[in-house]
LUMKE-877846 format. One record per residue: residue in one letter; x negated, y, z of N, C-alpha, C in turn. Coordinates in steps of 0.02 Angstrom, whole numbers, plus 50000, padded with zeros to 5 digits. Atoms other than C-alpha are relative to their C-alpha. Layout:
% LUMKE-877846
ATOM r   nxx   nyy   nzz  caxx  cayy  cazz   cxx   cyy   czz
ATOM A     X     Y     Z     X     Y     Z     X     Y     Z
...
END
This chain:
% LUMKE-877846
ATOM r   nxx   nyy   nzz  caxx  cayy  cazz   cxx   cyy   czz
ATOM X 50051 49990 49949 47595 48851 51886 49980 50087 49983
ATOM X 50030 49937 49991 47519 49040 51928 49943 49991 49975
ATOM X 50058 49993 50033 47373 49071 51825 49958 50051 50043
ATOM X 50026 49957 49981 47323 49245 51890 50039 50059 50004
ATOM X 49963 49951 50003 47386 49401 51942 49950 50067 50002
ATOM X 50038 49929 50004 47327 49589 51905 50040 50046 50042
ATOM X 49971 49944 49967 47360 49730 52023 49968 50064 49993
ATOM X 50032 49940 50012 47327 49919 51983 50033 50027 50066
ATOM X 49994 49967 49942 47307 50018 52151 49973 50079 49993
ATOM X 50033 49931 49999 47271 50204 52195 49944 49999 50043
ATOM X 50070 49990 49957 47134 50170 52330 49975 49927 50001
ATOM X 50022 50058 50010 47030 50031 52283 49963 49984 50068
ATOM X 50029 50025 49922 46928 50023 52460 50046 49991 50043
ATOM X 49950 50012 49955 47084 50039 52549 50028 49943 49987
ATOM X 49964 50065 50027 47171 49901 52455 49952 49937 50005
ATOM X 50042 50056 49991 47021 49788 52465 49997 49976 50063
ATOM X 50007 50028 49930 47015 49783 52659 50086 49970 50006
ATOM X 49927 50012 49995 47216 49760 52647 50001 49921 49970
ATOM X 49998 50064 50033 47195 49612 52520 49953 49947 50026
ATOM X 50047 50047 49965 47051 49535 52594 50021 49968 50069
ATOM X 49981 50030 49945 47137 49509 52759 50064 49955 49987
ATOM X 49940 50020 50009 47302 49471 52692 49990 49906 49955
ATOM X 50014 50064 50032 47223 49335 52571 49957 49966 50024
ATOM X 50035 50039 49953 47113 49260 52703 50055 49950 50038
ATOM X 49937 50049 49968 47284 49199 52783 50014 49948 49961
ATOM X 49984 50033 50043 47315 49112 52636 49943 49958 49970
ATOM X 50058 50047 50020 47141 49023 52623 49970 50019 49931
ATOM X 50030 49988 50037 47085 49128 52495 49944 50049 50013
ATOM X 50060 49959 49978 46901 49204 52553 49953 50027 49946
ATOM X 50062 49977 50037 46791 49212 52403 50025 50058 49955
ATOM X 49983 49949 50054 46793 49372 52299 49936 50017 49964
ATOM X 50047 49959 50044 46677 49464 52174 50023 50058 49987
ATOM X 49986 49931 50018 46664 49650 52138 49962 50023 49946
ATOM X 50044 49960 50052 46621 49751 51990 50029 50070 49992
ATOM X 49967 49936 50012 46654 49923 51919 50075 49999 49989
ATOM X 49941 49971 50012 46817 49887 51865 50060 49957 50064
ATOM X 49957 50015 49940 46894 49803 52041 49966 49947 50025
ATOM X 50019 50054 49966 46890 49657 52140 50043 49933 49978
ATOM X 49974 50059 50021 46926 49480 52104 50010 49948 50049
ATOM X 50004 50043 49954 46992 49363 52242 50027 49935 49964
ATOM X 49996 50066 50031 46988 49178 52189 50003 49937 50056
ATOM X 50013 50073 49976 47012 49002 52244 49962 49952 49946
ATOM X 50026 50074 50031 46982 48840 52156 49997 50025 49916
ATOM X 49988 49989 50064 47068 48896 51989 50034 50054 49975
ATOM X 49960 49958 49999 47182 49036 52016 49965 50062 50017
ATOM X 50042 49933 49965 47125 49234 52053 50072 50054 49998
ATOM X 49965 49931 49992 47206 49400 52104 49958 50055 49979
ATOM X 50042 49958 50021 47131 49542 52028 50023 50073 50022
ATOM X 49979 49937 49992 47141 49720 52103 49957 50045 49979
ATOM X 50038 49948 50029 47089 49868 52015 50028 50064 49993
ATOM X 49981 49936 50014 47096 50051 52005 50009 50035 49929
ATOM X 49996 49969 50070 47154 50131 51851 50049 50058 50006
ATOM X 49975 49940 50007 47241 50291 51791 50085 49961 49981
ATOM X 49947 50025 50006 47392 50180 51724 50032 49948 50042
ATOM X 49965 50047 49952 47515 50082 51830 50013 49929 49968
ATOM X 49987 50062 50041 47506 49901 51800 50007 49936 50048
ATOM X 50001 50059 49975 47558 49739 51865 50017 49951 49959
ATOM X 50006 50065 50048 47530 49566 51778 50001 49954 50045
ATOM X 49997 50079 49984 47587 49389 51812 49972 49954 49938
ATOM X 49999 50040 50068 47515 49263 51691 50013 49929 50044
ATOM X 49989 50068 49983 47574 49072 51704 49960 49955 49946
ATOM X 50023 50063 50045 47504 48915 51633 50045 49948 50000
ATOM X 49956 50060 49985 47579 48757 51589 49971 49948 49942
ATOM X 50025 50051 50055 47526 48594 51496 50016 50005 49941
ATOM X 49968 50001 50067 47647 48607 51365 50055 50068 49981
ATOM X 49968 49934 50012 47727 48776 51299 50080 49995 50025
ATOM X 49918 50004 49973 47914 48705 51314 50019 49980 50063
ATOM X 49979 49993 49931 47889 48673 51487 50014 50050 50049
ATOM X 49996 49936 49946 47877 48848 51555 50055 50038 49974
ATOM X 49948 49959 50013 48032 48949 51561 50011 50064 50051
ATOM X 50019 49954 49970 48032 49115 51623 50069 50052 49993
ATOM X 49949 49958 50007 48190 49229 51676 49971 50064 50041
ATOM X 50016 49934 49978 48163 49407 51699 50060 50052 50022
ATOM X 49945 49974 49987 48304 49497 51785 49992 50078 50015
END
């Protein structure tokens, strides 16, 4: 299962508008903001959008047991 996604963007205000509209279509309407970025979330998963100098795109997965999760990166 997907646990969370972190995305680094150039323009936080412009990205906030884009992701707010996009994620609302998926039923993700809740969000919180702080000095580091914006966290869009539903019941247990979240997508974090932040403005940083270094580029970063981070996916995190969760599983009930370690051996049930298999990831292939191509």
